[in-house]
C-alpha positions in Angstrom: 59.3 -147.4 175.0 59.0 -149.6 171.4 56.4 -151.3 173.1 54.2 -148.6 173.8 54.6 -147.3 170.2 53.2 -150.8 169.3 50.5 -151.1 171.3 48.8 -147.6 170.5 50.1 -147.6 166.7 47.1 -151.0 167.1 44.5 -148.6 167.0 45.7 -146.4 163.9 45.7 -150.1 162.4 42.5 -150.7 163.4 40.9 -148.2 162.6 41.9 -147.9 159.5 41.3 -151.7 158.7 37.6 -151.0 160.1 37.3 -148.3 158.0 39.0 -150.5 154.9 35.9 -152.9 155.6 33.4 -150.9 156.2 34.3 -148.6 152.6 34.5 -152.1 150.5 31.0 -153.1 152.0 29.6 -150.0 151.4 31.2 -149.8 147.5 31.3 -153.0 146.3 27.6 -152.4 144.6 28.6 -148.9 143.2 31.1 -149.8 140.2 33.4 -147.2 140.9 36.4 -147.8 142.8 37.8 -144.2 143.0 41.9 -143.0 145.0 40.3 -142.3 147.8 39.6 -146.2 148.2 42.9 -147.4 147.0 44.7 -144.5 149.3 42.8 -146.4 152.2 43.4 -149.7 151.5 47.2 -148.6 151.3 47.4 -146.8 154.6 45.3 -149.9 156.5 48.2 -152.3 154.8 51.2 -149.8 155.5 50.1 -149.6 158.7 49.9 -153.0 159.2 53.5 -153.4 157.8 54.6 -151.1 160.0 53.2 -152.7 163.0 54.8 -156.1 161.9 58.5 -154.8 161.7 57.7 -152.7 165.2 56.6 -156.3 166.8 59.6 -158.3 165.2 61.8 -155.6 166.5 60.0 -156.9 169.9 59.8 -159.9 169.2 63.7 -160.2 169.7 64.1 -157.5 172.1 61.0 -158.3 174.8 61.2 -160.0 178.1 58.0 -161.6 176.7 59.4 -164.1 174.9 61.1 -166.7 175.6 62.2 -170.2 173.6 63.5 -171.8 177.4 62.5 -175.1 178.3 59.1 -175.5 178.7 58.0 -172.4 177.1 55.0 -174.0 175.7 53.7 -174.7 178.8 53.4 -170.9 180.4 50.5 -169.0 179.0 53.1 -165.7 178.3 55.9 -166.8 176.3 53.4 -169.0 174.3 50.9 -166.7 173.5 53.3 -164.1 172.2 56.3 -166.4 171.0 53.9 -168.4 169.0 50.1 -167.3 169.1 50.4 -164.0 168.6 53.3 -163.8 166.1 51.3 -166.4 164.2 48.0 -164.9 163.8 49.6 -161.4 163.3 51.7 -162.3 160.6 48.7 -164.5 158.8 46.8 -161.6 159.3 49.0 -159.2 157.2 49.8 -161.9 154.6 45.8 -161.9 153.9 45.5 -158.2 153.9 48.9 -157.6 151.5 46.7 -160.5 149.3 43.6 -158.5 149.7 45.6 -155.3 148.7 47.3 -157.2 145.3 44.4 -159.1 143.9 42.5 -155.5 144.2 45.0 -153.6 142.8 45.6 -156.1 139.6 41.5 -156.7 139.2 40.2 -154.9 136.6 36.5 -154.7 137.6 35.7 -152.3 140.2 33.4 -154.5 141.7 35.9 -157.3 142.3 38.4 -155.0 143.5 35.5 -153.8 146.6 35.4 -158.0 146.8 39.1 -158.8 147.4 39.4 -155.6 149.5 36.2 -156.8 151.5 37.1 -160.4 152.1 40.9 -160.5 152.8 40.8 -157.5 154.9 38.1 -158.3 157.3 39.3 -162.0 157.3 42.5 -159.9 158.5 40.7 -158.2 161.1 39.0 -160.8 162.8 42.3 -162.6 162.8 43.9 -159.2 164.6 41.3 -158.8 166.8 41.7 -162.6 167.8 45.4 -162.5 168.5 45.6 -158.7 170.3 46.8 -159.1 173.8 43.5 -157.4 175.1 43.7 -155.9 178.7 40.8 -158.6 179.8 43.2 -161.3 179.4 45.3 -160.9 182.3 47.4 -163.9 181.9 49.3 -161.9 178.7 49.6 -158.6 180.5 48.3 -156.4 178.1 47.6 -153.1 178.3 45.1 -150.4 176.3 48.0 -148.6 175.2 
């Protein structure tokens, strides 16, 4: 059940993250940073943090993470035990840094620039480290 929640919530997180990136890209030259912009960025970041909490619970309870002898030689155990975890953690750190830098900035253009840069980098990492169903050795699902 928790794995399905984590897997399904990724779609909301991805949609919010893509929306935040597109919003920052389209408004970076406007010279204005509205409450809507702030809320889009905040909701994207909070959703990723919820995903992190769910992922950490799964990390310590799932059978897909096994640190037995030779675990680095097994694609499934290496991916979930190291690659997925490290990639997603790095992405969430980037998004959080971007949100914090944008929040502290005075100029609206700078706020959008930080959001665009850090959220886009986070999005790229997330897309790279999701266990997509076409990566058959990883046993990923669409939901």
